[in-house]
C-alpha positions, 0 to 999 in steps of 0.5 A, a space after each residue: 689298885 686291885 688288878 693293874 695293866 701296863 700302857 706303854 707310851 712312846 714318842 715318835 719324832 717328826 719325819 719328812 712326811 709326818 709331824 711328831 706323834 705319840 704311840 700308846 700300846 698295851 698287851 692283852 696277855 690272856 688273849 695272847 695277841 698282838 698289842 693294841 696300839 694307837 698313834 696320835 698327833 703330838 699335842 704341843 700344848 702339853 709338856 710331854 708325851 707322858 702327860 698327853 697319855 695321862 690326859 687321854 686316860 683321865 678323859 675316859 675315867 682312869 684315876 690312879 696311875 703308877 708311872 715308871 720312866 726308867 725304860 730306855 725306849 718308852 714310859 710305862 703307865 700302870 693303871 687299874 685294869 678296865 678293858 672297856 675304859 682302855 678300849 674307849 681311850 684307844 678309840 678316842 685317842 686317834 688312829 688305831 693300828 
């Protein structure tokens, strides 16, 4: 991977009003802005929120990943930096916040 970018994946449990969800967020450090985020319904056909995020990223063309599961609150996926692919994944993935 030449230039990598971190995508954070967090599981959001069900509430009284919503089913389980998965939230992906990423920071554009160079732009110094709020993180870009999407929230999508949890797919019960996959084994974990991490697998769901990887499935989404693969569907728009990302191929190489480094996964760090050590953060206590979320997974971290490192992937090659490609702004247009990342934007496409966020548009395809679900509700944008």
